C-alpha positions as CSV (number, residue, x, y, z in Angstrom):
1,M,9.0,21.7,-20.1
2,L,12.8,21.0,-20.0
3,R,13.3,24.7,-18.8
4,L,11.1,24.0,-15.9
5,I,13.1,20.9,-14.8
6,V,16.6,22.3,-15.4
7,G,17.8,24.1,-12.3
8,F,14.6,23.1,-10.3
9,E,16.8,21.9,-7.4
10,R,18.5,25.4,-7.2
11,R,15.3,27.4,-7.4
12,V,13.2,25.3,-5.0
13,S,14.3,24.7,-1.4
14,N,14.7,21.1,0.0
15,D,11.8,21.8,2.4
16,T,9.5,22.8,-0.5
17,R,10.5,19.8,-2.6
18,D,9.9,17.6,0.4
19,L,6.4,19.1,0.7
20,I,5.7,18.6,-3.0
21,F,6.9,15.0,-2.7
22,R,4.7,14.3,0.3
23,V,1.6,15.8,-1.4
24,L,2.1,13.8,-4.6
25,F,3.1,10.5,-2.9
26,S,0.3,10.6,-0.4
27,S,-2.4,11.4,-3.0
28,I,-2.6,7.8,-4.2
29,F,-3.2,6.5,-0.7
30,L,-5.7,9.2,0.2
31,G,-7.6,8.7,-3.0
32,L,-7.7,4.9,-2.8
33,G,-8.3,4.9,0.9
34,S,-11.3,7.2,0.4
35,E,-12.6,4.9,-2.3
36,H,-12.3,1.9,0.1
37,L,-14.3,3.8,2.7
38,L,-16.9,5.6,0.6
39,D,-17.8,3.5,-2.4
40,D,-16.0,0.1,-2.5
41,R,-18.4,-1.9,-4.7
42,L,-15.8,-2.4,-7.5
43,I,-13.0,-3.1,-5.0
44,Q,-15.1,-5.8,-3.3
45,H,-16.0,-7.3,-6.7
46,F,-12.3,-7.8,-7.5
47,M,-11.3,-9.2,-4.1
48,P,-10.0,-12.8,-4.1
49,G,-12.6,-15.4,-3.2
50,W,-10.7,-16.4,0.0
51,V,-11.6,-13.0,1.6
52,N,-14.5,-14.0,3.8
53,Y,-15.7,-10.5,4.8
54,P,-15.0,-8.2,1.8
55,M,-16.7,-5.1,3.2
56,L,-14.8,-5.4,6.5
57,A,-11.5,-6.0,4.6
58,S,-12.1,-3.0,2.3
59,R,-13.0,-0.7,5.1
60,F,-10.0,-1.7,7.2
61,S,-7.8,-1.3,4.2
62,G,-9.3,2.2,3.6
63,F,-8.6,3.2,7.2
64,V,-5.0,2.1,6.9
65,L,-4.5,3.9,3.6
66,V,-6.0,7.1,4.8
67,I,-4.2,7.2,8.2
68,S,-0.9,6.3,6.6
69,G,-1.5,8.8,3.8
70,L,-2.3,11.6,6.2
71,S,0.8,10.8,8.3
72,I,3.0,11.2,5.2
73,L,1.1,14.2,3.9
74,T,1.3,16.2,7.1
75,G,4.7,14.9,8.1
76,Y,3.4,13.7,11.5
77,R,5.3,10.6,12.6
78,I,6.2,9.9,9.0
79,Q,8.5,6.9,9.8
80,L,5.6,5.2,11.6
81,G,3.2,6.0,8.8
82,A,5.7,4.6,6.2
83,R,6.2,1.4,8.2
84,L,2.4,0.9,8.5
85,L,1.9,1.6,4.8
86,G,4.9,-0.6,3.8
87,A,3.5,-3.5,5.9
88,F,0.1,-3.1,4.2
89,L,1.6,-2.9,0.7
90,F,3.8,-6.0,1.4
91,I,0.8,-8.1,2.6
92,V,-1.5,-7.0,-0.2
93,T,1.1,-7.5,-2.9
94,L,2.0,-11.0,-1.7
95,T,-1.6,-12.2,-1.0
96,V,-3.5,-10.5,-3.9
97,H,-1.3,-9.3,-6.7
98,V,1.3,-12.0,-7.0
99,P,-1.3,-14.8,-7.1
100,G,-3.4,-12.6,-9.4
101,V,-0.7,-12.6,-12.0
102,F,-0.8,-16.4,-12.2
103,Q,-4.5,-17.1,-11.7
104,V,-7.5,-15.6,-13.5
105,P,-10.7,-15.6,-11.5
106,P,-13.5,-17.9,-12.7
107,G,-15.9,-15.0,-13.5
108,I,-13.6,-13.5,-16.1
109,P,-14.2,-14.6,-19.7
110,A,-11.3,-16.3,-21.5
111,D,-10.9,-13.6,-24.1
112,A,-10.5,-11.0,-21.3
113,A,-7.9,-13.0,-19.2
114,W,-5.0,-11.0,-20.7
115,L,-6.6,-7.8,-19.4
116,W,-6.7,-9.3,-15.9
117,T,-3.1,-10.3,-16.1
118,V,-2.0,-6.8,-17.2
119,F,-4.1,-5.3,-14.4
120,Q,-2.4,-7.5,-11.8
121,R,1.1,-7.0,-13.2
122,S,0.6,-3.3,-13.2
123,N,-0.6,-3.3,-9.6
124,L,2.3,-5.6,-8.6
125,V,4.9,-3.3,-10.1
126,K,3.2,-0.2,-8.7
127,N,3.1,-1.7,-5.2
128,L,6.7,-2.7,-5.3
129,C,7.7,0.8,-6.3
130,L,5.5,2.3,-3.5
131,F,7.0,-0.2,-1.0
132,G,10.5,0.9,-2.0
133,V,9.5,4.5,-1.2
134,C,8.1,3.5,2.1
135,V,11.4,1.7,3.0
136,H,13.2,4.9,2.1
137,L,10.9,7.1,4.2
138,T,11.6,5.0,7.3
139,T,15.0,6.7,7.4
140,Q,13.9,10.2,6.5
141,A,12.8,13.2,8.5
142,P,10.3,15.5,6.9
143,G,11.2,19.1,6.1
144,R,10.1,22.3,7.9
145,F,6.7,22.2,6.4
146,S,5.6,19.3,8.5
147,I,3.9,18.7,11.9
148,D,7.0,17.0,13.3
149,A,9.2,19.9,12.4
150,W,6.7,22.4,13.8
151,R,6.5,20.3,17.1
152,A,10.3,20.2,17.3
153,R,10.6,24.0,16.8
154,R,7.9,24.6,19.4
155,A,9.5,22.2,21.9
156,S,13.0,23.8,21.5
157,G,11.5,27.3,21.8
158,E,9.8,26.4,25.1
159,R,13.0,24.9,26.5
160,T,15.1,27.9,25.7
161,R,12.7,30.5,27.1
162,P,14.0,32.3,30.2
163,G,12.4,31.0,33.4
164,S,11.4,27.6,31.9
């Protein structure tokens, strides 16, 4: 395993590493977004009581996650996708996971409260890490294996063509 990692940056181009990063990073959002859209019973079950329309909230969340994930995966307007995703993560983290660390919902048995707390802490830390990556992505341009790079190459080729 160590042999695979040592020298990876010399053997694999920046553009390929960017693509690998975008595929891996976006996979969590595409997977969770799909779950919100296709089968959200468990997600609705764990939503805080103050959410008045859990199905609507779940579907909207799924839409944001899938659209943002696709933006990052394809490299299309990646800074906008990262901003949208970052805003979503910030709101969900502050309104759901931070309170969830300090409050156990009434339906959870006392002997399982520790599991709820671990679940919320894990999601809190995960979301903070993902938010940090989104902040970083707002300053990055995707590599050549992206829609934005393809569009830029196409636009520059059209402008330099004789007679254009």
